[in-house]
Structures are given as structure tokens and as C-alpha cells.
C-alpha positions as CSV (number, residue, x, y, z in Angstrom):
1,X,129.4,15.2,24.4
2,X,127.0,14.8,26.9
3,X,124.4,17.7,28.4
4,X,122.3,17.4,31.6
5,X,119.7,19.3,32.7
6,X,116.1,18.5,34.9
7,X,112.5,18.6,33.4
8,X,109.5,18.1,34.3
9,X,107.3,14.8,32.7
10,X,103.6,15.3,32.0
11,X,102.0,12.4,33.4
12,X,99.2,11.8,31.3
13,X,96.3,11.5,34.1
14,X,94.8,14.4,34.7
15,X,95.2,14.1,38.6
16,X,98.8,13.2,38.7
17,X,101.3,14.9,39.3
18,X,104.6,15.6,36.8
19,X,107.5,13.6,37.5
20,X,110.8,15.4,38.3
21,X,113.5,13.6,35.2
22,X,117.1,14.3,34.2
23,X,116.9,15.2,30.8
24,X,120.3,14.2,29.0
25,X,121.2,15.2,25.6
26,X,123.3,12.5,23.9
27,X,124.5,11.9,20.5
28,X,123.2,9.0,18.6
29,X,125.2,6.0,17.9
30,X,128.0,7.4,20.2
31,X,129.1,6.8,24.1
32,X,126.8,8.1,26.2
33,X,123.4,6.8,24.4
34,X,122.5,4.0,26.5
35,X,121.7,0.4,25.0
36,X,117.7,0.0,24.6
37,X,116.2,-2.8,25.7
38,X,112.7,-2.5,24.4
39,X,112.4,-0.5,20.7
40,X,114.8,1.1,18.7
41,X,118.5,3.7,19.3
42,X,117.7,7.3,18.5
43,X,118.0,8.0,14.8
44,X,119.2,11.7,14.2
45,X,120.7,14.6,16.0
46,X,117.7,16.4,15.0
47,X,115.1,14.1,15.6
48,X,112.3,14.5,18.1
49,X,112.7,11.2,19.9
50,X,113.2,10.1,23.2
51,X,115.0,6.7,25.0
52,X,113.3,6.8,28.4
53,X,114.7,4.7,31.0
54,X,113.3,1.5,32.8
55,X,112.2,3.5,35.9
56,X,110.7,6.5,33.6
57,X,108.6,3.6,31.9
58,X,107.5,2.4,35.3
59,X,106.1,5.5,37.0
60,X,104.9,6.8,33.8
61,X,103.3,4.0,32.1
62,X,104.8,5.4,28.9
63,X,106.1,2.4,26.1
64,X,107.5,2.3,22.9
65,X,105.6,4.6,20.4
66,X,104.1,6.9,23.1
67,X,104.1,10.5,22.5
68,X,105.3,12.2,25.9
69,X,105.5,16.3,27.3
70,X,108.5,17.3,29.0
71,X,108.1,21.0,31.0
72,X,110.8,23.5,31.1
73,X,111.4,26.4,32.3
74,X,113.1,29.0,29.8
75,X,114.2,32.4,31.8
76,X,110.9,33.1,33.8
77,X,108.4,31.0,31.1
78,X,107.4,27.3,30.6
79,X,108.0,25.4,28.0
80,X,106.5,22.4,26.4
81,X,108.1,19.3,24.2
82,X,106.4,17.0,22.5
83,X,108.4,14.1,21.9
84,X,108.3,10.2,20.7
85,X,109.3,7.8,22.8
86,X,111.3,5.3,20.5
87,X,113.3,3.0,23.0
88,X,113.5,1.9,26.6
89,X,116.6,1.3,28.1
90,X,117.4,-0.8,31.6
91,X,117.2,1.8,34.7
92,X,119.3,4.1,33.7
93,X,119.0,7.1,36.5
94,X,121.1,10.4,36.5
95,X,121.8,12.4,40.3
96,X,119.2,9.9,41.5
97,X,116.2,11.2,39.3
98,X,114.6,8.9,36.6
99,X,116.6,9.6,33.2
100,X,115.3,10.7,29.6
101,X,117.5,9.9,26.6
102,X,117.2,13.4,23.9
103,X,119.2,13.8,20.6
104,X,121.9,16.5,21.7
105,X,120.6,18.9,19.2
106,X,117.0,18.6,20.6
107,X,118.4,18.6,24.5
108,X,120.3,22.1,23.1
109,X,116.4,23.5,22.2
110,X,115.1,22.5,25.4
111,X,117.3,22.4,28.1
112,X,116.3,25.1,30.6
113,X,119.9,26.1,31.5
114,X,122.4,24.1,29.7
115,X,125.1,22.5,30.9
116,X,128.0,20.8,28.6
117,X,130.4,18.3,29.7
């Protein structure tokens, strides 16, 4: 399974705009989870952790071990999710957006309008 949605990555600098990202739900250890170049793979389907692609890391200045905050719209409300960066993958993009990979169950809870393939 692969879940796809859009989200906004809240950047640490107060004056920085948020970064639009593709939020991808994957099953840890299964096809769809990208191999990491730095750090480790996702641990479990319930973990509050992410793998970011190299482009996301460069644009956000996030590193393995950092916490990140995603903003997603649920109906008419913005919801915020804080997750730990556990790995950085090579330049993975989805729909021309930087990509963030989360365990599928985490994606299901946070995706704004979930679509499954």
C-alpha cells in the first residue's frame, strides 16, 4: 500500500514560509519505503517518525534526529503533527514536490484527504 497526500512542513525559522511536501504513507520494510542514505529505516507502522528525501533536508536544514512539524488541513481545521526524522533518502520526489515518508498508520491518522493506491 502507498498513501499519498499533501502537507506543509513548518520550517524552524520564524520568518520562513512553510514548505509544501508530498506526504507518503508506506509500510516499513516493504516496497515503497525508500532506502536511506543516512540514518535508519522506519521501525514500525505506528511509529511517529519520518524519512525525508535529500531535497527536503537541503531546503529545510533538517537532519537525522531532528523533530519536524507538519501542518495538514482536516476538513476546515489545521492539524499539526510532530515527528522525528530517522532517515534521509536520496532525491525522492512525488508530483514534483519534496517527499516525506511516514509509516502507513501514521499517514492514515494525519493525511488531509487520504487516497490509497
